[in-house]
N, C-alpha and C positions, 0 to 999 in steps of 0.2 A: 164480734165479740164475744168470747165466752168469760160469764163470769161464775166461777166453780168456790167450792169453799177455802179452796186456796190460795184465791185470789182472782186478779184477771188471768187468764189462760195461763194457768197453772206457773207463769213468770214470781220469783221471790219466794216461793215457798217453804212453807215450813214443816217438818217434820218431828214431833214430839217426840216418836218413839226413840230417834236414837240423839234427841236434843240438837239437832242440827238446822243450821239457819242458812238457808242460802245468801247470796249477794253480796258485797264487799266486805261486811262487818259480819261473817259468819264465824260459827263456834264449833268444832267436830267432834265428838267424842268416841273414837278409836275403840274399835271392836274387840272385846277382850272373852275370851273362854278360862274358868276355873274348873279344875280337876282335882278331885283326891286320891290320890294311890294309898297304897298301904304303908308310906314311909313318910309318904310327903306331900303338899302341894302343890300344883303346880300350873301357873299363869300363861294364857298363851297368846301374846301380842300381836295382833296382826295390824301388821307395818311396813310395807313391801317398800325396797328399792331405796332403801335409807343407810346411813354410813354408823355403822355400832358406835364409833366414835362418839356422836352424837347424843347417845343417850344419857341421861342419868337417873340415877337409880339410889334411893337414899331410903333411909329409916328414922322418922324421928319419934321417941317412943313407941306408941303403937301404930304409928300411919306409914304404910309402905309408900313411897312416891314414884310413881316414872313420868319423865317427862324425856321430850325429844324437843327439839329447838332445831328451828328450816332456818340455818347459816344465810343460806343466799337463793333465790328464786331464778334461776339461768331461762326456765321458759316464760315467765313473764312478760316479755317483749316481743313476743313469737305472734304471729299474724292467725290465732285461732279458728277455725272452723266451727270446732265444735270441741269441749273440753268439759267432760264427765266424772273427771275423777286428778286432782290434785298433790301435790304434797302440802302437810299441813304441819306447823309444831302444836306438840299436844301435850296434856297432863295427865294422868291418872290416880288416885287415890285410892286407898285399900287400908280397911285396918281389919292387923292382925292379931291375935291374940297370944298368953303367954304359952299355949300348946307349941308355937312355931321356934324352931331356933336360926332367930336373927342373928344370930356369930357364924352361919353357914351358907347363909342362903346363898344363891349363885344362879350366873344368866347365862346364857348363849343366843346368839341372833344368827340364825342360819333361811334361807330360803327364805325371805322374807315375814318371820316370824321372829319376835323377841320372845325368847323361853325363861320363864325364870323357874326354878325349883327352892322350893322354900322346904327345908325340911321337918318333921312333926317328935317334938321332944318323947322317946319312946315311956308309956307311962303315965303323959303329961292328960291325954286321954278320956274326960268324965263319961262314966259309963251310959248309955241311952236311958231313960226314965220316958217310961209313958207317964201317957197323963189321961187320966180315964173322963169321961164326960157323962156327966150325969142329969 
């Protein structure tokens, strides 16, 4: 029997980096990349093998929320030998500021990537201010 810092034989381990807890009551934080382009911010959410109709994207105040609700789990009753990934429901929230034109945000879902385009209002960004170290 091997006891390591992750628990007995590594089962039931917890990865703080991804806020993922393995086991029956797990929480998975879906990976997101954010890119700033000249005219917009681009969010790339890695969510393969999902139905685009089950995504819910909403804005309330300055909070952008992206959620996916798994309707049913047809693979749950299968006799798995090994299962290293599963589709799960998720929700991610992001704070956006007044430089984003929230009326014209658009989303696309292609090849397992949910892509959101958040246009930047021209002239709304503050110039970079350099802070000197004393």
